[in-house]
N, C-alpha and C positions, 0 to 999 in steps of 0.2 A: 087161786094160784099161789104157790109157795114163794116166799121172798126171804132175803137175807140182807144184813146191813153191817158196814164197817164205817165208823166215824161219820155217820150221817149220809153215806152214799148207799142207795138201794140197788140191788141187782135182782131182776126178775128171772127166775130159772126158766129156760126154754122148755117147751112141752117135749115129752119123750115120744118120739115117733116109733110106731110099731116096727120091729125088725131092725132097729138101730140102737146103739148104746148111747146113754146120756153122756153129756160132758162131765168128766170126772170132777168130783167136788174140789180137789186140790187145784185144778185149773181155774175153776170159778173164783176161788179164793185169791189166786195169783192175780187175776184180772182186776179184782176189787182193790187189791193193794196198789197195783200199778196205776189204776184210775185215780186213787186218792193222792198218789205222788204227783201225777200229771196235773191234777187240779189244785195242788198246793196245800191240800189238807194234811199231808205228811211232808214236812219241809226237808230239804237236803240236809243230811246229817242228823235228822231226828231219830229218836229211838221209837221203834214200832211197838204196839201192845205185846205183852208177854204171850207165850204160846197158850197158857191156860185161859187167859182172857179171850183170845181169838177163838179157841175151841168152844168156850161157853157161849159166846155171843152168836156164833154161827151154827151151833148145834152139830158140830163135827168132832171127830176124834182128834186127839193130840197127834196121832200118826199122820192124819191128813194135813194138819197145820205144819208139822215138821217137813213133809214132802213139799208143800207149797213154798216154804221159806228156803229150803235147800235148793230148789229150782231157781228161785229168785237170786240166790247167792251166785249160782253158776252163771246166770244171765247178767251178772254185774249190777243188778238193781239194788241189792242189799249187801251188807258186809258186817263182819265182826271188827271191832276196834280194839287194839291192844289195851289192856288194863281197864276196860270198861265192860260192864255186864250188859248183855242184851244184844239185839240185832238192830242195825241202823240203816237208814236210807243212804246209799252210797253217793258221795258228791259226784257231780259230773266231771268229765275229763278237764284237767286244769286245776282242780283242787286236790289237796293231798289226801289220799286214801291209804289203806293199809298195804296195798299191793303196788304202790307207785314208787318212783325213784326221783332223786335229785342228782343231776349231772354236775360235775365239777371240772373246770379246765383251768389249771394253773401252770406256771412256768416249769417247775421241776420239783417233784415230790422227793427227790433224793437228797437235796440239801436240807439243812435244819429249818430254814425259814419256810420252805414249801411244806415240809413234813409237819411242822407245827400248825400251819394254816389248815391243812387237811385234817389233822387230829381234832382241832376245834370244831370243824364242820361235822366230822363223823360223830363226835361225842354228843353234839346237840341233836343231830338227826336220829341217831340210834336211841337216844332217850325217848324219841317219839316213835321208835320202831320203823323208821324210814331208811331205806337203803341208799347208798352213795355209789355212783359209778364215775370213774375217774379218767381224765385225759391228761397225760403229761404233755403239756403244750409245746415244750422245747422252743418257745419263741418263734413259732412257725405258723404263719397265716394259713398256708395250705392245709396243714395237719388239723388245725382247729376247725377250719371250714368243713373238711371232710367229716370230722367228728360231729359237728352240729347237724349236718345234713343226715348223718346216720341216726341221730336221735329222733328224727321225724317219724320213723317207723315203730317207735316204742312209746310206751305210756310214761313219758317223762313229765313230771309235774312242774319242774323249774330248773334253772341253771345258775350256778355260781361261777363267775368268769373273771379271771385276771386279764385285762386287755393285753394283747400280744405286743411285745416290744420289738419293733423292727422298722426299717425305713418305710415311710408312708403310714405312720402310726395312726393318725386320726381316720384317714380314708379306709385303711385296711380294717380297723376295728368297727367302724360304722357298717361296713359290709357284713361283718360277722354278726353284729347285733341285728341287722336287717333280716337275717335268716330266722332268728328267734322271734322277732316281732311279727314277721309274716305268718309264722306258724302259731302265733299267739302263745308262746312259751314264756312265762315270766322269768326274769333274771335279776340278779344283783351283782354289781361289779365289786371287785375286791382289790385292795392295795393301790390300784390306779384307776383314774376316771378317764372319760373320753371328752375332750374339750367341746363345749357347747352342746353337750347331750345331758338332758335332765333324766336321771335314772336313780334307782336305789344304789347306794354305794357305801362301802365301809373301808376305811383306810387309816393310815397313821398320820401324825402331824409333821409331815416331811419338811415344810418350810420352817416351822417354829423350831424343830429339833436341829436343823442345819444352822439356823441363826444362833441358837444357843451354843453349839459346838464351836462355831467360828468366833463368837465373842469370847469363849473360854480361851481359845488359842491367842487371840489378840491381847486379852488380859494377862497372858503369860509371856508377853514380849514379842510375839510374832506379828510383824507389820507387813510382810510380803509372804502370803500363803498361796501356794500353787494348788489350784483346784483341778482334780482329775474327774471328769464326768463322762457318762456314756451317751448313747444316741437318744434321740427325742422320745420322751414319754412324760406323762404328767408328774410322776414321782421324782424323776430326775430334774425336770424343769423347776419344780417347787424347791428342791434342795439347792439348786443354783441360786434361786431367788433369796433363800435364807442366807446364803453366803454373801451375796451382794448387799442385802439389807444390813447385815451386821457390819460389813466394812464401811458402808456409808454412815451408819449410826456412830461409828467410832471416828469418823472424820477422815477415813482412808479412801483415796481415790482408787477405784477398781481398775487395775491394769489388765486389759483384755488379753495380753500375752500370758498372763498367769492362769487363764482358763484353757485347759487342754482337753480335747475331746478324743475319745477312742470308741470304736465299735465294740461294745462290751459283749455282743453276741459272738465275737470271734476271738475271745481271750483264752480259749482252750486249744491245745494241739498246735499243728503247724501254722494255721492262720494267725495265731497270736504273735508270731515273730514279726510279721509286717506291722501289726498294730503297735508293738513295742518300739519298732524302728521309728514309726511316726511320732510316738510320744517322746522318744529320745530327742528327735530333731526339734520338736516344739519346746521341750524343756530347755534345750540349749539356747533357744531364741528368747526365752522368758526373762533372762537376766538372773540376778540373785534372788533367792527365796530361801527361807529358813524352815519351812514346813510344807510337807506334801499331805493334802487333805483329799482323800479318795471317797467318792460317793457310793461305792460298794466294794466288797472285798476282792472281787475280780480285778477291778481297776487298781486297787492297792497293790496286788501282786505284780501287775504289769508296770505300775509306777516304780516299784522297787527295782525291777529289772532295768528300767530306763535309767534310774539313778546310778545303778552300778555300772551301766555302760558309759556314763559320763564321769566315772571315777569318784562319785560322791557316796559316802558311806551312809546308808539309810539307818536312822535311829541314832546316829551320832552327828554327822555333818548336817543332816536334815531330819527334823522331827517328823514322826508319822502320826496320822490320825485317820480314822475311818468312820463314815457315817453308820455302816452296818456292823453287826457282830462279826468278829474275825474267826473264820473257820479254819483256814490253813495258811501258813506262811513258810517261806524257806527257813531251814534250820539256822539257829543262832540269832534270829531277829527278835527284838523285844515284843512280847504279846501285850504288855501293859501299856496301852496307848488309849487316848480318849476315843470313845465310840458310843454308839447307841444300841440298845437291845429293843427291837421293835415288838409290839404286842401281837405277834403273829397268831398265837393260839386264840386270843380274844377276838381278833379280826375274823377268824374262821367261825367261831361261835356266834358272833353278832350277825355275820352275813347269813348264816343259816336261819337264825331267828327272824331276821327282817324278811327274808325271802318267804318263809312259811306264812308269816303274818300277811304278806301281800297276796300270796296265792289264795289264802282262805278269805281274804276280804280285799278285792281289787280296788274298792273305793277308797282305801286308805291313802293318805298323802305319801308322796315320795319321801324316803328317809335317806339322809346322807349323814353318816356318823363318822367322826374323826376321833381316834384313840391316841393317847399319849405314849410316846416311846420313853424308855428309861435311860438316862444319861449315865455312863460309867466312866469316871475320871481315872487317870492312871494309878491313883493310890489304891483303888479297890482290887 
């Protein structure tokens, strides 16, 4: 009885029954390769023997080998890998293969911060020839939930996700993460974390940078600094802690009236008018202050409008400072003010790298990486 072998596994050819066709040789070869994979003799991601080696070992033609391998490619058992020669055992779903995707959900890819994060993600992934699919989250829990549920029908290897900033921050984002965890889709958080959730995360040094900027203002003579902050999220909370820490370090008591909160999701269009009115009322009750320190550029614009409503000239009567890079201000206002440039591109790059490492080796420890922002004083 004739026999054949691949990597120590023997296949005994069935007898040919009169009046029937024998099993095609390429089908026998396919079964041998699949059996070796199932038994672990060909590991996930391993390169299989070359076509010539398979043909010589099994006494079959190269055409037979090509047909077997082509069928296994179509079946998703084997794959070609960009920039590597040969044919490889395709990793199971959940590991990154050449036909898989990484999904991204971030606040807004139209502003420079979101665009740079996305650029970093795409540059890293495309270097591996992995595609990116994008959700412009718009700080909307419902939109991101619908997006995540839609991913379940596709071969998505992992997700990079900026937690949504809105009321009910922790509960809402835990629900979103729960969708990914239930579907066993790996993810990495970016820019913000979720309180009391241990997960892969890449962000900036929000507390340290805010501490540094506040100390800069104090060292330049400002003893009463009004802080304009947005609604609850970890990055906003950490920035407030940096402000408080710098004041306490300098021996200044934190006057709670100087901390003014606005819903920064509503600072565009008509809803902004109500937020500005509330900020104006809060500023009027805060007493004297010599500096307005806003924790993002939207809050800075709203704060400027509130100052003008109080008859105070921003940039002259009141010094301006922003934690974030300044994108657009009303005409005539000084753009040379202390602020930070966050490492947005680097965050995207690192988030993609950490996610791929975790996908390809789930046993790796959780990675939480904090990158430094760059301080820009008014002189630059």
